[in-house]
Every structure is written in structure tokens, then in C-alpha cells.
C-alpha positions in Angstrom: -81.1 -63.2 100.6 -84.3 -60.8 101.7 -87.1 -62.4 103.9 -90.8 -61.2 102.9 -90.6 -58.3 105.4 -87.8 -56.9 103.7 -85.5 -57.7 106.6 -81.8 -59.2 106.3 -81.0 -62.7 108.0 -79.9 -61.3 111.4 -76.0 -62.8 110.7 -75.4 -60.2 108.1 -74.2 -56.7 109.5 -75.4 -53.5 107.5 -74.0 -50.1 107.6 -76.9 -47.4 108.8 -77.4 -43.5 107.8 -79.4 -40.9 108.7 -81.8 -40.1 105.9 -84.1 -37.9 107.6 -84.5 -35.4 110.3 -87.1 -33.8 112.2 -87.0 -31.7 115.5 -89.4 -29.4 117.7 -87.2 -27.8 120.4 -87.7 -24.7 122.6 -85.3 -22.6 120.2 -87.5 -23.9 116.9 -90.8 -25.9 115.6 -88.7 -27.5 112.8 -85.1 -29.0 112.0 -83.6 -25.5 109.9 -85.4 -23.1 112.7 -83.8 -25.1 115.5 -80.3 -25.3 113.8 -80.2 -21.8 112.8 -81.1 -20.8 116.7 -78.3 -23.0 117.9 -76.0 -21.7 115.5 -77.1 -17.7 116.5 -76.9 -18.9 120.3 -80.3 -17.9 120.7 -81.7 -19.3 124.0 -85.4 -20.7 123.8 -85.9 -20.5 128.0 -88.4 -18.4 129.6 -91.1 -17.8 132.2 -93.4 -20.5 131.8 -96.5 -19.5 130.2 -98.8 -22.7 130.2 -99.2 -22.9 134.1 -99.5 -20.7 137.1 -96.0 -20.8 138.0 -96.3 -18.0 141.1 -96.1 -20.6 144.1 -92.7 -21.9 142.3 -89.3 -21.1 143.1 -88.0 -21.4 139.8 -90.6 -20.1 137.2 -88.5 -20.7 133.9 -88.8 -23.6 131.2 -88.1 -24.3 127.4 -91.8 -24.5 126.4 -92.3 -24.9 122.4 -93.2 -21.3 120.7 -96.6 -21.1 118.9 -97.0 -24.9 118.5 -100.5 -25.8 117.9 -101.3 -29.3 118.4 -104.4 -29.4 116.1 -102.1 -28.6 113.3 -100.5 -32.0 113.4 -103.8 -34.4 114.2 -107.4 -34.3 113.7 -109.4 -33.0 116.6 -111.4 -36.2 117.2 -107.8 -37.7 117.9 -106.2 -34.9 119.6 -109.3 -35.3 122.5 -107.3 -38.9 123.1 -104.0 -38.0 123.1 -101.3 -36.5 125.5 -99.5 -33.2 124.1 -96.2 -35.7 124.1 -97.5 -38.1 121.8 -98.6 -35.2 119.3 -95.0 -33.8 119.5 -93.4 -37.0 118.7 -95.8 -37.5 115.9 -95.0 -34.0 114.5 -91.3 -34.4 114.7 -91.5 -38.1 113.4 -93.7 -36.7 110.3 -90.8 -33.9 109.5 -88.3 -36.4 109.6 -90.1 -38.9 107.2 -91.1 -35.9 104.9 -87.6 -34.8 105.0 -86.2 -38.2 104.3 -88.6 -38.4 100.9 -89.6 -41.5 102.4 -92.6 -43.5 101.0 -93.8 -46.0 103.8 -97.0 -47.0 101.8 -94.6 -48.5 99.2 -93.1 -50.8 101.6 -94.9 -51.0 105.1 -93.5 -54.0 106.5 -89.7 -52.9 106.2 -90.7 -49.7 108.3 -90.2 -49.4 112.3 -91.1 -47.4 114.9 -89.0 -47.1 118.1 -89.0 -44.0 120.2 -88.3 -43.5 123.9 -89.9 -41.0 126.7 -88.8 -40.5 130.5 -92.5 -39.4 131.0 -95.0 -40.0 128.2 -98.5 -38.9 129.9 -98.2 -40.1 133.1 -99.7 -37.2 134.3 -102.6 -38.0 133.0 -102.9 -40.5 135.7 -102.9 -37.6 138.3 -105.3 -35.9 136.8 -107.6 -38.8 136.1 -107.2 -39.6 139.9 -108.5 -36.5 140.9 -111.9 -37.0 138.5 -112.0 -40.5 140.1 -112.1 -38.9 143.6 -114.6 -36.0 142.7 -116.9 -37.3 140.6 -116.4 -41.2 140.3 -115.7 -44.1 138.0 -118.0 -43.2 135.5 -116.7 -40.2 134.3 -112.5 -41.6 134.0 -111.9 -41.2 130.4 -112.3 -44.6 128.3 -109.0 -43.3 126.6 -107.0 -43.0 129.6 -105.0 -46.1 129.7 -104.0 -45.9 126.0 -103.1 -42.3 126.2 -100.5 -42.6 129.0 -98.6 -45.4 128.3 -94.9 -44.8 127.4 -95.5 -46.4 124.0 -98.6 -44.5 122.9 -96.6 -42.4 120.6 -95.1 -45.4 119.0 -98.5 -47.2 118.2 -100.0 -43.7 117.3 -97.3 -42.7 114.9 -97.6 -46.2 113.5 -101.0 -46.2 113.1 -101.1 -42.6 111.2 -98.0 -43.4 109.3 -98.8 -47.5 108.5 -95.6 -48.5 109.6 -95.9 -52.6 110.3 -92.3 -52.9 111.2 -91.0 -53.4 114.7 -92.4 -51.2 117.4 -92.1 -50.2 121.0 -90.7 -48.1 123.1 -87.5 -47.3 125.4 -87.0 -45.4 128.6 -83.7 -44.7 130.3 -84.7 -41.3 132.4 -82.4 -38.3 130.9 -80.4 -41.0 128.8 -83.5 -42.3 126.8 -82.9 -40.4 123.6 -79.6 -41.4 122.8 -80.0 -44.9 123.8 -83.1 -45.2 121.7 -81.7 -44.2 118.7 -78.8 -46.2 119.4 -81.1 -49.4 119.7 -82.9 -48.7 116.6 -79.7 -48.1 114.3 -78.6 -51.9 115.4 -81.8 -53.2 114.7 -81.4 -51.9 111.1 -77.4 -53.6 111.1 -78.9 -56.5 112.3 -81.6 -56.8 109.5 -85.0 -56.4 111.5 -85.8 -53.6 109.3 -85.0 -51.9 106.4 -85.7 -48.5 108.5 -86.5 -47.5 111.9 -88.2 -44.1 112.7 -86.6 -43.4 115.7 -86.1 -40.3 118.6 -87.2 -39.2 121.8 -90.2 -37.0 122.8 -91.1 -35.3 126.1 -93.6 -33.0 127.3 -93.0 -32.5 131.1 -93.9 -28.8 131.6 -96.9 -29.9 134.1 -97.3 -28.7 137.5 -97.1 -32.3 139.0 -93.5 -32.9 137.3 -92.6 -29.2 138.3 -93.0 -29.8 141.5 -91.2 -32.4 141.6 -88.0 -31.3 140.0 -88.2 -27.8 142.3 -88.6 -30.0 145.7 -84.9 -31.6 144.1 -83.5 -28.1 144.2 -81.9 -29.3 140.9 -83.2 -26.5 138.6 -81.4 -23.2 137.9 -82.1 -19.9 138.8 -81.1 -16.8 137.4 -82.6 -13.5 137.1 -82.5 -12.9 133.2 -84.2 -16.7 132.1 -81.9 -16.5 128.3 -78.9 -16.6 131.1 -79.8 -19.5 133.4 -78.4 -22.5 132.0 -75.3 -22.3 132.4 -73.5 -25.5 131.3 -69.5 -26.1 132.7 -69.6 -22.3 134.0 -68.4 -21.6 137.4 -71.6 -19.8 138.2 -73.7 -22.8 136.8 -76.0 -23.7 139.4 -79.0 -26.2 137.6 -80.5 -27.2 134.4 -83.9 -26.2 133.4 -87.0 -28.6 132.0 -88.2 -28.1 128.5 -90.3 -30.2 126.3 -89.9 -31.5 122.8 -88.7 -34.3 120.4 -86.1 -35.3 118.3 -86.8 -37.6 115.5 -84.0 -39.5 112.8 -84.8 -42.0 109.8 -82.2 -44.6 110.1 -82.0 -47.0 107.2 -79.6 -49.2 105.9 -77.4 -47.9 103.5 -77.9 -50.5 100.3 -81.7 -49.5 101.0 -80.9 -45.5 100.8 -78.7 -46.0 98.0 -81.3 -48.1 96.0 -84.2 -45.3 96.8 -81.8 -42.3 95.7 -82.0 -41.0 99.4 -79.9 -37.7 100.9 -77.4 -38.9 103.7 -76.6 -36.8 106.5 -74.4 -39.0 108.3 -73.5 -42.4 109.0 -73.8 -44.5 112.0 -71.0 -45.7 113.4 -71.7 -47.2 117.0 -73.3 -46.6 120.4 -73.5 -48.2 123.8 -75.4 -48.0 126.9 -74.2 -48.7 130.6 -75.3 -47.9 134.1 -73.3 -46.3 137.2 -74.9 -48.6 139.5 -74.4 -46.1 142.0 -77.2 -43.7 143.0 -80.7 -42.8 141.7 -80.0 -38.9 141.2 -76.4 -38.4 141.7 -73.5 -39.6 139.2 -70.9 -41.7 140.2 -67.7 -38.7 141.2 -65.3 -40.8 138.9 -67.4 -40.2 135.9 -66.7 -44.7 135.5 -70.8 -44.8 133.9 -70.6 -42.4 131.1 -66.8 -42.9 130.5 -67.6 -46.5 129.7 -70.4 -45.8 127.3 -68.0 -43.6 125.2 -64.8 -46.1 125.0 -67.6 -49.3 124.4 -68.9 -46.7 121.8 -65.7 -46.0 120.3 -64.7 -49.7 120.7 -67.6 -50.7 118.4 -66.9 -48.2 116.2 -63.3 -49.3 115.4 -62.4 -45.9 116.2 -59.6 -44.5 118.4 -60.5 -41.1 121.0 -58.1 -38.9 118.5 -60.9 -40.2 115.3 -63.3 -38.1 117.4 -63.6 -34.0 116.5 -66.6 -33.2 118.4 -68.7 -34.2 121.6 -72.2 -32.7 121.9 -72.1 -33.0 125.8 -74.8 -34.0 128.3 -73.8 -30.8 129.9 -76.9 -30.1 132.3 -75.4 -27.2 133.9 -75.5 -28.9 137.3 -72.4 -28.3 139.3 -71.8 -32.4 140.0 -72.6 -33.4 136.2 -70.6 -30.9 134.4 -67.5 -31.8 136.6 -68.0 -35.5 136.1 -68.6 -35.4 132.8 -65.5 -33.4 132.0 -63.3 -36.2 133.9 -65.1 -38.8 132.2 -64.0 -36.8 128.6 -60.4 -36.5 130.4 -60.2 -40.3 131.3 -61.1 -41.4 127.7 -59.9 -39.0 125.5 -56.6 -38.6 128.0 -54.1 -36.5 125.9 -56.5 -36.1 123.2 -59.1 -34.4 125.3 -57.8 -30.7 125.0 -58.3 -31.0 120.8 -61.9 -32.1 120.7 -64.7 -29.6 120.4 -67.0 -29.7 123.3 -70.4 -28.3 123.6 -73.7 -28.3 125.1 -76.8 -27.2 123.5 -79.0 -27.5 126.5 -77.6 -24.3 127.4 -79.9 -22.9 124.5 -82.8 -25.7 124.3 -82.6 -26.6 128.0 -83.1 -30.1 129.2 -86.1 -32.1 127.2 -85.7 -35.5 129.4 -86.3 -38.4 126.8 -86.3 -35.6 123.8 -82.6 -34.3 124.8 -80.5 -37.2 123.5 -82.2 -37.5 120.5 -82.6 -34.2 119.5 -78.9 -33.7 120.4 -77.7 -37.2 118.4 -79.6 -34.9 115.2 -77.6 -32.2 115.7 -74.2 -34.3 116.1 -75.4 -35.7 112.3 -75.7 -32.3 111.4 -72.5 -30.9 112.6 -70.8 -33.7 110.6 -72.8 -32.8 107.2 -72.4 -28.9 107.7 -69.0 -29.2 109.5 -70.0 -26.4 111.8 -70.9 -27.2 115.6 -72.9 -24.7 117.8 -72.0 -23.5 120.9 -72.4 -23.4 124.7 -73.8 -20.1 125.5 -73.5 -18.3 129.1 -70.2 -19.6 129.6 -68.2 -16.1 130.8 -66.3 -17.9 134.1 -64.1 -20.5 133.4 -64.1 -23.5 136.2 -61.1 -25.0 137.1 -63.0 -28.5 137.2 -64.4 -27.8 133.8 -61.3 -27.2 131.7 -61.8 -28.9 128.1 -62.7 -26.5 124.8 -66.3 -26.1 125.3 -67.0 -23.8 122.3 -67.8 -20.8 124.2 -70.7 -18.5 123.0 -70.0 -18.6 119.4 -70.6 -21.7 116.8 -67.5 -22.6 114.8 -66.7 -23.9 111.5 -64.5 -27.0 111.8 -64.0 -30.0 110.2 -66.2 -32.7 111.8 -65.1 -36.2 110.5 -67.0 -38.1 113.6 -68.9 -36.5 116.3 -70.3 -38.2 119.8 -73.3 -37.2 122.1 -73.4 -38.6 125.4 -76.4 -38.7 127.8 -76.6 -39.3 131.6 -79.8 -40.1 133.2 -81.2 -40.8 136.5 -80.9 -44.0 137.9 -77.7 -44.0 136.5 -78.1 -44.3 132.9 -75.7 -43.7 130.1 -75.6 -43.1 126.4 -73.2 -42.8 123.8 -73.6 -42.7 120.1 -71.4 -41.9 117.2 -72.2 -40.7 113.8 -69.5 -40.0 110.7 -69.5 -37.3 107.8 -71.0 -39.0 105.0 -67.9 -39.6 102.5 -70.1 -40.9 99.4 -68.6 -44.2 99.4 
């Protein structure tokens, strides 16, 4: 039985697959250039060009290269929307084209669920300055519809004609993984046949960067390309980046009916919270460990069934130690057998976009049977003693892969994809 909007009764749980991907990262402006750059171990981190960084202790970041917003949205609309929403639109359009999805044929069955940590919040700062200096008549009439976390989901639905479920999810740096997991569950429980999902962020703005500098959490190195050093003994922080990751998640029966190419199958996901501190993860790693355990249980898997983990791996002394301990807690004797890498060593920390990009990377690893490396890994840390796929990509069997994310406020997410076997 199928309802009038194309969705199925909630009691029927459906298999969910990935049929389209889109990426905009400091490493590349689409999926293939990003993937090729990651496999080559190419860093997208450099000195920030978008604003004057001379007064900042850490002047580096992960900017998109040669990205022209006007190539993705008409000039009239471009004046109304923040850069972050345009980046999201570009990534989703790539994913939809990659999936060869005809939204116009069934608009009610296609939803949009995206996540962002900040969205266009900086517009409030900018427009407050306009208010203070020029008065209320000069405040932009587009302010309210431009700074909201769900601005991008509304814009994308309008631009693409998707009339299914539509909302935004925010869970700090765990946003992308949490969003993709919830979107997949929505398809599984019959709320839509297709969900366009992912995460996006454009945090390279003076106010945000000043805040991160004040936290003393950003990495420093004389060579920007070597600044992010996840799991290395000499790591000293993370680097903020902009970007977006998008996935087309689709019920298996729907994908097969239209002859869609399948990257991977969604197997399970989970979100948890440390309930410990707004910044620091709990030392014992119980929150992220619980997310991994729950994702495994919901997938019907054992730790030994996972071949690859794309770790949160920010490069901060605490995060990497805690995440390593959590993986050992969950995987026990199998921990030394699983390949673990942090692609943030190359694309930096894209905040709300990171988990979505990294989930897409896991789907690609399952399809292409190769995992990207952790670059800048030169000095082992006794507290970080797993197989971090150091410095070079590795061709290896990836039956199932997991992506983990950890966020400010204690948020954690884990999502698992499996190699598509054509069953």
C-alpha cells in the first residue's frame, strides 16, 4: 500500500541506499575532484584570503577554491541569501544530477533535510551594525529569511520543486552525521521515497574566526598544509573550513524501480550526548562509544564487521585521545584490525558539513574499495595507537564503513554504510 504522496505505511521498514553524492570542499569543488585529492593526500588548508587575518593568531583556514556563487544561483536571488545556503544548493544540485533523479515527476515524495551549525548567523551581527549606524529603515528585508538554519532547506525545495518533508537539524560539529542518519531513518520508516540530505557551512567570517581564536583550539604550523595533524603526537588543534556534503538517500525499491546506480546501503545510525561539558569531550569517551555501539546494534552488526572508520579526528590533543579510547572500548580485540583515518587532515573541519562529507566518503570507500589517508602523521602518540592509514591511501576490502562525529555541547553521531552487493 502506498499513500497519495508516494510514502509507505510507517509500520513497513524499508532498506535505504545512497544513489547520489555532492561535495564542495577545500580539496575540490565536486565529488570526483575531492575524492581524487583525498586519495592523493592533498591538503586544502592555506592562508585565508577572504578577509584580513593580520590580527589573528591563526591566519589559516580551508576555503573553497575558485567557487563562484553566481554560477549556482541567479543574481537576483544571490543578493538575498548567505554564502552558506548557496554552497548547500550547489552540493545538493550535484547530488541530484549524480542520482539522475527527476524530482518533477514525483515532487511530493522527495524531501529535503539538511544540517548546519551556524548557517547565516553572522548576518545578525552585520545587520545589527547597519541598525546602529543607519537606523531601522536600512536593515535588509531579507535578514529574517537569510540567517535561519533552515534557510537552505527552503531555498533548495523551492529551486528544485521538492514538496516532501523539509527541515533543518543542528548538533554542532556532529550535525552532518546526525542529519544523514535521521534522513535515512525517515526513508526507512516511509515518510518519503527520497530525502536530499547533508550538511553545509561557511564559517570563515571574522566574528566566527575571532571566537575560535579566543578558544585557543586552532592549529598552528609554519606550513598551513601540515597544520592539521590528527592522532600525531605533535598535533595542536583543528582548522576551520567551509564546504558542503550532500547525499541522495532513497528506498531500495524506489531506486531499483527507476534503475538508479547505487553507491552503498545505509545500515544504521545513532546519536548520543556526553552530558558532560560544552567544549571538552568526556575523558572516557562514553558518549561517542555509545553512539558507535548503538549504530552497530541497529545495523545488526558486530564490531568485527566494520572494516573502516572515518573518524572525527580533529587534531586536538583531547579529541583524538578520547576517540581512540572510545574505538578501543567498542571494538576491543578487533580495534587493531580496523582502518581508521581522519580526512580532516586534508579538508579541515567544516563544522556542520563535516559529518555529511565524511559519511559520503565512507559510501565511496564502500563502493571503490579504497580508503583515504590521515596525512601529516609522522610521530606516533602512545595514547593514539590504532591503524590511522598514515599518509597514503590504501586499497583494501571495505564491506562496511562507519563515520563518527563529535560536537560542542557533547553531541555525538555514528552512521554505518555497507558495500552494495546487488541483492
